[in-house]
N, C-alpha and C positions, 0 to 999 in steps of 0.2 A: 655544073652545074650545080642551083645552089635550091636549097628545100630546106623550109619552116612550117610549119604549124601555127596556128591560132585557137585557142581556149576561148572562143565566143563572149561567155558569162552571159550576162545579162542579154548580149544581141545573140544569144545560140542559137542556130538552128534546128536544133534536135527534135526528132519526135516526139511526144509527149508519150505518144502510145504504145509505142516500139519498147520491150523489153530491154532493148540492147543500150538505151536510153536512161544515164547513169544520173549521179547527184553532179551541179554543177556549183555547190560549195564543200560537200564532202575535203578533204586533201588527197584523200585515194584517189579519186578522179584526176588530179593534179598529177598528182604521181604517177599515176596510169598514164595519162596521155607525156609526159616528162618521158619516163622511161621506154615507150614506145619509140618515140622521136629522139634519143638515143640508140635506142637494137636500129634504128632506121639510120643512123648517121647520119641526121639533121643540122642544120647549122643554128639554129634557133629555135624555142618556143617562147610565140609572144601573149603576152593576155592583156585581153580586154581590158577596159575599165568602164562602168558607168554611175554616175553620181546620181541617181535617184531609181525609184521601177520601173520598169516602162507599164502602164495601162494599156488597158484593151475597153476600146466604153469608156463606164463611169468604173472600172476595177482595178485595183492592180493584182497584176497575175500573181500566182501563190509566190514566196521569197525564193525555192531553188528553181524558179522556170529562170525568176525577173531581177534577181537582187546575184549579188557576189561580193567575196570579201577585197579587201584592200588588195592589188594585187603585189605591192613589193613584200608584205608579208608571206606572201603566199614563195613569189622567188627564190626568198632570204629561206625559206622551210627547205623548197625541192632542190636550192645548193647541197642539199647532205645527203642527197640521194642521185644526183646523177656527178658526172665527172667531166665532160666535156661538153653536152647541150649548153648552146648560148639561152643565158635567159634575161628575156626583154619584156617591159611594162611601158601600156601607154600612160605619159601623166603631163596631165592637160597644165598648159600655163597660162591659163587665164584667172587663176586663181591662188597659185603658188609661187613661193618667191623660191629667187636663184640658190640660196644654199641651202633649199630645203632640197631640193632636187637635187642639187649637184653633191649634197650628202650622203644621202640618201641611195643614191645608185654606186659611189662612188667604193661605199660600205659592202655594196653586193659584189659590183666588183674585186675586192679584199675577198673579201668572204669563198669568194665560187674559182679564186682564180686566173681572173681574168674574162668573164663570161657574159658581162652586164651587159645588157645596152638598153636605152631610153626611148621610146617611141614618143616623140615631142607634138604632142595632139593643139596643135595652132587651130583651135574654134571653142565656141561657147555655148552654152545651150542656158537659155535662157529661163527656164524653168529651174535646173540644175546649179545656176547663181543663185538660189535664193538658199541653198544651204549656210553659205556662204558668207561672212559679215557687210565683206566689202560690198556683195552682188555689183552690178557697176556691166552689164551686158557689154559684147563688144562687139564688131560689126566687122566683115571681114572689109578692106583687107588688113584694118587695125590688130587684128588677132593675129593676123602674120608677123605684125612688125616688133609687134611682144614678144611674139616665139622668137624670132631672129634674134632678140635681143637676150631673151631668157638662154638661148642657147651659149650665145658668145660671153655674157656676167659666169655661166654655168663652165664654161671653157678656162677663164681664167682663175676661176677658184679650181679648178684641178691640175693648173699648172702654179697654182702659186707657190706651195713647194718646192724647190730646189730636185733632181734627179737622185742624189744623194742624199733625198732627207729632213732637210732644212726647210724650217717654215719661215714664210715671206710675210707682210703684208699686202691685201690685197685693198685696190678699190674700183671699182665702176661705177660711172657717171655715164649716164642716158635718158632718154626720153622718158622710160615708164619705171627704173632701177633710178637710186642713189646710195649705194651702196659699199660699205667701208672697212674690214675686220682682218679678220686671222682662220683661215680653214684649219677643220679640225684632224685632218688624216692626211695623209702623204702619198705622194704622185699614184695611182692607183696600178697593177698589171699590164692594163694596155696602157698605157700612159692618159689616154682618156674613155671610159666608155661607150661604147656604137650607142652613137645619134640615127634616130633614124625619121622622117619623117613620111607623113602620106597625102597623100591627093588623089583628088577623081578629077584631074585636068586643071585646077584654074592656074590664071598666071600667077594671083599673086603664090599658089600653090606650089611652084613650078620654080619660081626665083627664089623661094625659102629653103627649095630642099639643094637647089646650087649653091647657097651663101653657103646652110650652117649643117648638112646632110651628111650622112655616110650612104646609108641606103635610103632609096627611096621606096616604100608599100604605095602600090598605085591599084585604082581601081580602070588602067584601058585594059582593052581587050586584042590580045595579039592575034596574026603577025600587023596589020597593017597601023592601025592605032599607036599601037608598043612601037615601031619601026617612024613613026613620025613626032611621039614621045620623045625616043634617042636623039632625034634631032635639033630637036628644039631642045633637051635638056645638054647635050654637046656646046650649041650659042651661048648657053649662059651659062652652063661652067669656066667656059672661054672666059668669062669677063673678070671670074675671082678666080683667076688663076690657077682654074683645079683642070684632072683629064676626065676626059670621060670613062676612064676605070674605075675614078673615083668615087664614084657615085653610084649604088647598086640597086639597078631596078627588077622589083620585085611585083610583080601582080598577082592578087589574090585569086584566086581557083575554086574553084568544088570540084571530086574524083568522083563517079558513080561507075563500078565494076562489073562485067558479066562473063560468065562465059563464050559467052555468045554474042557478038554488037545487038542483035534484036532484044538477049535476054537484059543488057546493059541498059536501054530506051526505056524497058518496059520496068525496071528500079528504079528509075529518072524521074517516070511520071510516077510512079507512087510515092514517090518522096515527096514530088508536092502535092499532092492527093493530101495527103497527112501529113504536112505540115503544120506546125503550132502558127496559130492568126496569121493566115497569112495578109492579111488585109494590113494589119499593123505593123507586119514586119517590112512591108513597103513604105508606110509610113518612115517609121524611123528608116529607114536609106537612105531618103533623104538627107539624112544630118550626119551620119556615120559611114565607118568602112566595110563595116563587117557585113560578110557576104549572107543571102539565099538564093536555090537556084531559082529563081526566079528575077532575081535581079540580073542588072549587064555585066557579068563578069567573067570570067569565060571559066567553062565548065569542060570538063575531058569528062565524055560518056561513050564508053565503049570496053571492050578483052584488054587484058593489063598488057596485053603486045602491042594495039592498039595505044592507049595512054603514054609506052616509053616511047614510043615514035615519036608523036604529037608532042613532048613534051620537049624530046631531043629536038625536035624540027624549029617549034618557036627560038630556043635558045643557040641551036647553032647558026639562022637566021639574022639574030641582033637583037630582036623582040624584047628579050626579059631576058635576064642574067640569072633565073632562076623561080621560084615559086614558094606563096605561101598560102598554103592548104586549107580549109576552114570545111573540116569532119561533118558531116550534116546527124552527126552520130557525139554525144560526148560522154566520157571517157573514151569509146571505142572505135570510134567510128578511123581512124589511122591503123588499126592493126591490119586491114584488109589491103592497105596499100606499103605498110612495109614488108609485107611478108609476098605480093604478089607482083611487085609495078618494081619497087625498088632493086629484084636482083636481075633485072633486066634494061633498068639504066647501067646498072653497072659492069653486066655484058656485052653493052653496047660502047662501055668508055667513057659515058655520060655524067660519070656518078661518081663519087668516091667510096673505095675498099675498105679504108679505113683514115679515122682521125688524125693528119698529120700533124698540128699542133697541139697547146692544150690553150689559146685562148679564139674569142670571139673572132676577134681580128684575123688571128691567121687559118682561119675556116671558111672567113670572104675574102681572104685576101687580100687584106685592108696593110696598106703600113700604119705605122703607127705615128700618132702627130709628135713631131717637132716639138720637144721643151719650148715654149716663145717666153717662159719667166716674167 
């Protein structure tokens, strides 16, 4: 089983009147969540990104609840306080150039010793587009076409240096990008940083994941939807000469624990009542991947033993390879899961007892990409 955690940032589900809800801007919050995830032997921490503060009515939320720093800067800092945890960040493809993205994640991969991952966000926000000179809001499926080309160009850049460290010129000419030059970094410790895609189930999103991604971050609810998704992805992957194991499927999930099942459900109901701006959160969920407890994502509610058994069952049935947990409190919302559920997963033989490799690809069981020159 693979486990990851999302630091939701501007899309956070923190209960703001709860004393356990910390800052979503201060580095200490990111560090706490990262150290907790590494203590729990998680595969990676994913930082969400947002190009503008979220609004509720006519008011912008206070920045600590609605805004956040640039993710790559935070991950580079986190690489100095973690040793094994994978470090993933969302980076949209609608405004950025492949050279910028490839260079940033290759730098993180070198600094972290092979733990970088790029969540290639193939979407565009009309309001967020206003922050960029080019503008030009892309509608679906065009943003997936641009995203696939962006990933392909980035992979060319990562392969432009030979494995023995010799730089070579590169050139990419496509529908959205016509670039030629020289990359500034040798091939990174993983060969390529891990590439992630996210989709709510559209044909375009699934095709993008099958053609371009190593990990699919999805909103499906296992097991039924998960089984259908895996079958569909298997057909799509085959068209690209890829095996089902080449794409790890990790749905988002929330967890609410209690000493009894009744207590867990009471806590879940209380979280729903106290959640910040539920109407605004629901509107946001129409366009983003993040999770709250009122969404359609999978929610594990019960005792630690029930949650561990439920997770193990879904993975054993092939509905998912693991889960990306979205705490309802940041940064302390992962502690209880790590302390109470992870030991039970280990006892059941469903989760690792130690990191066996040094890179994120090794954590995920992904082969290093073959150098294509």
